[in-house]
C-alpha positions as CSV (number, residue, x, y, z in Angstrom):
1,X,65.8,152.7,97.2
2,X,67.1,153.9,94.1
3,X,68.9,156.9,95.4
4,X,70.6,154.7,98.3
5,X,71.5,152.5,95.4
6,X,73.5,155.3,93.4
7,X,74.8,156.8,96.7
8,X,76.4,153.5,97.4
9,X,77.6,152.8,93.7
10,X,79.5,156.5,94.0
11,X,80.9,155.8,97.4
12,X,82.3,152.5,96.1
13,X,83.7,153.9,92.7
14,X,85.0,156.9,94.7
15,X,87.1,154.5,97.0
16,X,88.1,152.4,93.9
17,X,89.5,155.3,92.1
18,X,91.7,156.5,95.4
19,X,92.7,152.6,95.8
20,X,93.6,152.8,92.1
21,X,95.0,156.4,92.3
22,X,99.2,156.1,92.4
23,X,101.5,159.1,92.8
24,X,105.2,158.1,91.9
25,X,107.8,160.8,93.3
26,X,111.0,161.7,91.4
27,X,113.6,163.5,93.3
28,X,115.6,165.9,90.6
29,X,119.2,167.0,91.4
30,X,120.2,169.7,89.3
31,X,122.1,172.9,89.0
32,X,119.4,175.7,88.8
33,X,121.4,178.3,90.0
34,X,125.3,179.8,90.0
35,X,127.8,180.9,87.2
36,X,127.4,176.8,85.9
37,X,123.4,176.5,85.6
38,X,123.4,177.2,81.5
39,X,123.6,173.1,81.1
40,X,121.0,172.5,84.0
41,X,118.6,175.2,82.6
42,X,118.5,172.9,79.5
43,X,118.1,169.8,81.8
44,X,115.1,171.2,83.0
45,X,113.4,172.2,79.8
46,X,114.0,168.6,78.2
47,X,112.4,167.6,81.8
48,X,109.5,169.9,81.4
49,X,108.9,169.0,77.6
50,X,108.4,165.6,78.2
51,X,106.3,165.6,81.2
52,X,104.0,168.4,79.1
53,X,103.8,166.1,75.7
54,X,103.7,162.6,77.6
55,X,101.3,162.9,80.9
56,X,98.3,161.9,79.0
57,X,100.3,158.5,78.3
58,X,100.5,157.6,82.0
59,X,97.6,154.9,83.1
60,X,94.6,156.3,85.0
61,X,95.0,157.3,88.3
62,X,99.0,157.2,88.4
63,X,101.0,160.7,88.5
64,X,104.4,161.4,88.6
65,X,105.6,164.4,91.2
66,X,108.9,166.1,90.6
67,X,110.4,167.3,93.7
68,X,113.1,169.4,92.4
69,X,116.6,170.4,94.5
70,X,119.3,172.6,93.3
71,X,122.8,171.4,94.1
72,X,124.2,174.9,92.5
73,X,127.3,173.5,91.3
74,X,129.6,170.7,91.3
75,X,129.3,170.5,94.9
76,X,129.3,166.7,96.4
77,X,128.2,167.8,100.1
78,X,125.4,169.5,98.9
79,X,123.9,166.8,96.6
80,X,124.5,164.2,99.2
81,X,122.3,166.3,101.7
82,X,119.8,166.7,99.0
83,X,119.7,163.0,98.3
84,X,119.3,162.4,102.1
85,X,116.5,164.8,102.2
86,X,114.9,163.5,99.2
87,X,115.1,159.9,100.1
88,X,114.0,159.8,104.1
89,X,111.9,162.9,104.2
90,X,110.1,163.3,100.9
91,X,110.0,159.2,100.3
92,X,110.9,159.4,96.5
93,X,111.1,156.2,94.6
94,X,113.7,157.2,92.2
95,X,116.4,160.2,91.8
96,X,117.3,161.7,88.6
97,X,119.3,164.5,86.8
98,X,123.0,164.8,88.0
99,X,124.6,167.4,86.0
100,X,128.0,166.7,87.7
101,X,130.2,163.8,88.1
102,X,131.0,164.5,91.7
103,X,127.5,165.2,92.6
104,X,126.5,161.6,91.2
105,X,129.4,159.8,93.3
106,X,128.3,161.5,96.5
107,X,124.8,160.2,96.0
108,X,125.9,156.8,94.9
109,X,126.3,154.9,98.4
110,X,122.9,156.4,99.6
111,X,121.2,155.0,96.2
112,X,122.3,151.5,97.5
113,X,121.9,151.6,100.8
114,X,118.4,152.8,100.2
115,X,117.6,150.8,97.2
116,X,116.6,153.9,95.0
117,X,117.1,153.5,91.2
118,X,119.3,156.9,90.2
119,X,118.6,157.8,86.3
120,X,121.9,159.8,85.3
121,X,120.9,162.5,82.8
122,X,124.3,164.0,82.2
123,X,127.1,163.3,84.1
124,X,129.7,161.7,81.9
125,X,132.5,160.1,83.8
126,X,132.7,156.5,82.6
127,X,132.9,154.6,85.9
128,X,130.2,155.9,87.4
129,X,127.7,153.1,86.3
130,X,130.0,151.2,88.6
131,X,129.6,152.7,92.0
132,X,126.1,151.4,92.7
133,X,123.7,148.6,91.3
134,X,121.0,151.2,91.2
135,X,122.3,153.5,88.8
136,X,121.6,154.0,85.0
137,X,122.7,156.0,82.6
138,X,120.6,157.3,79.7
139,X,122.9,160.5,78.5
140,X,126.8,159.3,77.2
141,X,129.9,158.1,78.5
142,X,133.0,160.6,77.7
143,X,134.7,157.8,76.4
144,X,132.0,157.1,73.6
145,X,132.6,160.2,71.9
146,X,136.4,161.1,72.4
147,X,138.0,157.8,72.0
148,X,136.7,157.2,68.3
149,X,137.7,161.0,67.8
150,X,141.2,160.4,68.8
151,X,141.1,157.7,66.1
152,X,139.7,159.7,63.7
153,X,142.0,162.5,64.4
154,X,145.0,160.5,63.6
155,X,143.7,158.9,60.4
156,X,142.9,162.0,58.9
157,X,146.1,163.6,59.0
158,X,145.9,165.2,62.3
159,X,148.8,163.5,63.9
160,X,150.1,165.8,66.4
161,X,147.5,167.0,69.0
162,X,147.7,169.7,72.6
163,X,145.1,168.5,75.0
164,X,143.5,170.9,77.3
165,X,140.6,169.8,79.5
166,X,139.0,170.8,82.9
167,X,140.8,169.2,85.7
168,X,138.0,166.6,87.0
169,X,136.6,163.7,86.4
170,X,134.9,164.2,83.0
171,X,137.9,166.3,81.7
172,X,140.4,163.6,82.7
173,X,138.1,160.9,80.9
174,X,138.1,163.2,78.2
175,X,141.8,163.4,77.8
176,X,142.7,159.5,78.6
177,X,140.0,158.5,76.0
178,X,141.2,160.6,73.2
179,X,144.7,159.9,73.7
180,X,144.2,156.4,73.8
181,X,142.4,156.6,70.1
182,X,145.2,159.2,68.8
183,X,148.3,157.0,70.2
184,X,146.4,153.4,69.0
185,X,146.1,155.0,65.0
186,X,149.8,156.6,65.1
187,X,149.3,159.8,66.8
188,X,150.9,161.7,69.3
189,X,150.4,164.0,72.4
190,X,153.0,167.2,72.3
191,X,151.5,168.1,75.7
192,X,148.6,167.4,78.1
193,X,147.1,170.5,80.0
194,X,144.8,170.3,82.7
195,X,142.9,173.8,84.0
196,X,140.8,174.5,87.1
197,X,137.0,173.5,86.5
198,X,136.1,177.2,86.2
199,X,138.6,179.0,84.1
200,X,138.0,182.5,83.3
201,X,140.7,183.1,80.9
202,X,141.9,180.9,78.3
203,X,144.6,183.0,76.4
204,X,147.7,181.7,78.3
205,X,146.9,178.0,77.9
206,X,146.2,178.5,74.4
207,X,149.4,180.6,74.0
208,X,151.3,177.5,74.7
209,X,149.5,175.8,72.5
210,X,150.6,178.2,69.9
211,X,154.0,178.0,70.8
212,X,154.3,174.4,70.3
213,X,152.6,174.2,66.5
214,X,150.2,171.2,66.5
215,X,147.9,169.9,63.9
216,X,145.2,170.4,66.3
217,X,143.8,171.1,69.8
218,X,141.6,168.7,71.2
219,X,139.6,170.6,74.2
220,X,137.3,170.0,77.0
221,X,135.1,172.5,79.4
222,X,132.3,171.5,81.6
223,X,130.1,174.9,80.8
224,X,128.6,176.1,77.5
225,X,129.3,179.7,78.5
226,X,133.3,178.9,79.0
227,X,133.0,176.9,75.8
228,X,132.3,180.2,74.1
229,X,135.2,181.8,75.8
230,X,137.6,179.2,74.5
231,X,136.2,179.4,71.1
232,X,136.7,183.4,70.9
233,X,140.1,182.8,72.5
234,X,141.2,180.4,70.0
235,X,140.2,182.7,67.2
236,X,141.8,185.9,68.3
237,X,145.1,184.2,69.3
238,X,145.7,183.2,65.8
239,X,145.7,179.4,66.0
240,X,143.0,179.0,63.9
241,X,144.6,181.1,61.0
242,X,147.6,178.8,61.4
243,X,145.7,176.0,60.4
244,X,145.3,174.6,63.7
245,X,142.2,172.5,64.1
246,X,139.9,172.5,67.2
247,X,138.6,169.4,68.1
248,X,136.3,168.6,71.2
249,X,133.7,166.6,72.7
250,X,130.1,167.8,72.0
251,X,130.0,170.1,74.8
252,X,132.5,172.0,73.3
253,X,129.8,173.5,70.7
254,X,126.4,172.8,72.4
255,X,123.6,173.9,70.0
256,X,122.0,176.3,71.9
257,X,125.0,178.2,72.6
258,X,126.3,178.5,68.5
259,X,124.9,181.9,68.2
260,X,126.9,183.3,71.0
261,X,130.1,181.9,69.9
262,X,129.9,183.5,66.3
263,X,132.3,182.8,63.5
264,X,135.0,182.1,65.8
265,X,133.2,178.2,66.1
266,X,132.9,177.3,62.2
267,X,135.2,174.6,61.2
268,X,135.0,173.1,65.1
269,X,134.9,169.1,64.9
270,X,133.2,167.1,67.5
271,X,132.2,163.6,68.3
272,X,128.5,163.5,70.0
273,X,125.6,162.0,70.3
274,X,123.1,164.7,69.4
275,X,122.8,167.5,67.2
276,X,119.6,169.6,66.6
277,X,120.4,170.2,62.9
278,X,119.8,166.1,62.4
279,X,117.2,166.0,59.9
280,X,116.0,161.9,61.5
281,X,112.1,162.4,61.8
282,X,112.0,162.0,64.8
283,X,114.4,165.0,65.6
284,X,112.5,167.5,63.5
285,X,109.6,166.3,65.5
286,X,111.5,167.3,68.8
287,X,112.9,170.5,67.8
288,X,109.7,171.5,66.7
289,X,108.1,170.7,69.9
290,X,111.0,172.3,71.7
291,X,110.7,175.8,69.5
292,X,106.6,175.8,70.5
293,X,107.5,175.3,73.7
294,X,110.6,177.7,74.3
295,X,110.6,180.0,71.4
296,X,111.4,179.6,67.9
297,X,115.2,181.0,68.4
298,X,115.9,178.7,71.1
299,X,117.7,175.3,70.2
300,X,117.8,172.3,72.3
301,X,121.2,171.4,73.4
302,X,122.2,167.7,73.9
303,X,121.5,168.1,77.7
304,X,117.9,168.9,76.8
305,X,117.9,166.2,74.8
306,X,119.3,163.3,77.3
307,X,117.1,164.6,80.5
308,X,114.1,164.3,77.7
309,X,115.5,160.7,76.8
310,X,115.6,160.4,80.4
311,X,112.0,161.1,81.3
312,X,111.4,158.7,78.6
313,X,113.0,156.1,80.8
314,X,110.8,156.7,83.9
315,X,108.0,156.9,82.3
316,X,108.7,153.6,80.5
317,X,108.9,152.0,84.0
318,X,106.0,154.0,85.7
319,X,103.7,152.8,82.9
320,X,105.1,149.3,83.0
321,X,104.3,148.6,86.9
322,X,100.9,151.0,87.0
323,X,102.8,153.0,89.0
324,X,103.4,150.5,91.5
325,X,107.4,151.4,92.0
326,X,109.4,148.2,93.1
327,X,113.2,149.1,93.3
328,X,114.6,146.3,91.9
329,X,111.6,145.4,89.2
330,X,112.5,148.8,88.2
331,X,116.1,148.4,87.3
332,X,115.4,145.2,85.8
333,X,113.6,147.2,83.5
334,X,115.8,150.0,82.8
335,X,118.3,147.5,81.8
336,X,116.5,146.2,79.1
337,X,114.8,149.8,77.8
338,X,115.5,150.4,74.1
339,X,114.1,153.8,72.4
340,X,113.6,155.6,69.3
341,X,115.1,158.8,70.5
342,X,115.5,161.8,68.2
343,X,119.2,161.3,68.5
344,X,118.5,158.0,67.0
345,X,118.1,154.1,68.6
346,X,119.2,153.8,72.0
347,X,119.5,151.1,74.6
348,X,120.8,150.1,77.5
349,X,123.5,147.7,78.3
350,X,122.4,145.2,80.8
351,X,125.6,144.1,81.7
352,X,127.0,147.7,82.7
353,X,123.3,149.6,82.9
354,X,125.2,152.4,80.7
355,X,123.8,153.7,77.5
356,X,124.6,152.3,73.9
357,X,124.0,154.7,70.9
358,X,125.2,156.5,67.9
359,X,128.0,158.9,68.0
360,X,128.3,161.6,65.3
361,X,131.2,163.4,63.8
362,X,129.8,166.8,63.6
363,X,131.5,170.1,62.2
364,X,130.4,173.5,62.8
365,X,129.1,175.0,59.5
366,X,126.8,178.2,58.8
367,X,123.7,176.6,56.9
368,X,121.2,179.6,55.5
369,X,122.9,182.1,57.9
370,X,123.1,179.9,61.2
371,X,125.2,178.2,62.7
372,X,124.6,174.6,63.0
373,X,126.5,171.3,63.9
374,X,126.4,169.1,60.5
375,X,126.5,165.6,60.9
376,X,129.3,164.0,58.6
377,X,129.7,160.6,59.7
378,X,127.7,157.9,62.1
379,X,129.7,155.5,64.4
380,X,126.8,153.1,65.0
381,X,125.7,151.7,68.3
382,X,128.7,152.5,70.2
383,X,129.5,150.9,73.7
384,X,131.3,152.4,76.4
385,X,135.0,151.6,75.4
386,X,136.3,152.1,79.0
387,X,134.1,149.4,80.0
388,X,135.1,147.2,77.3
389,X,138.8,148.1,77.9
390,X,138.1,147.4,81.9
391,X,136.3,144.0,81.3
392,X,137.4,141.6,84.4
393,X,139.2,144.2,86.1
């Protein structure tokens, strides 16, 4: 009888465990291959690091399965096909990643139709979150950095500026946001130039800047390898020696690419939500964990940090729901999410489903022989200015 009782108890326990066991499937659409994959690699590192450190925090019996798909670059048709497969065949309960704006926009209607929440870990064109009620962004809007940088430039003697941006959503947003900020503070745009998304040679574009003799060049390119090329061309053509300042979004000086840029990057001023050089305790811990996982010479960029925080948002939902994922309840949880990130305090604006966060004015300095994005000034808890300007429209 005792044996029968023990066997029955064991069977009952196993049945209860299986009933409690839940696997949450998250589809990751990211750039894992191609000439513009360096940022995607950083996103993957941020995802992996958070998973490794926090899987132990999941409720008993609950697991997260990440199903990764490679969009190969700014390829909206590929991204749409991958999302369809993830939703219909793999039955994912959330989608995440999205390095590229056109890819995120292509998937947005599918998220709405299938009611699958999308967590944007990078794509930064302002209006993305307006394209589906199931989108939330944990990275940044271009306007959050470029608009206040324009105001700062005009107020600090950089009145005439030549803008040079890649000709797609985030580049155009950068141009518009910086210009609006600069003009509002009394500055002028001497020329506004847009380039192809992949530009192997920046010399001709920068020569035009040299000819008009601006106080500064404001630049945006989508990939860190291109940023390094632009930086070296800016220095080689003599703009820096002429006293022209180089300004840009944080993608111009990602922390992981600064060593490859060399001294040509020194003095570059950017506005961004993160710097690996920040001395906030949460960031010191994050950087130490990153070094332990990927090597002491490897620096995390904002791509890695934003993906890390994106996983924190996903874990918040999974833990709160004990693995029982409902799309509308997921969105309610995400719309009220707050988190003490390595970048500082962050929260989601429940009205716009976009992130509210600090922006930092940064300058590339050489500190103890290493190039660092030194934080000079904090602009606290910035909402996306584009949405503020377009309320009611």
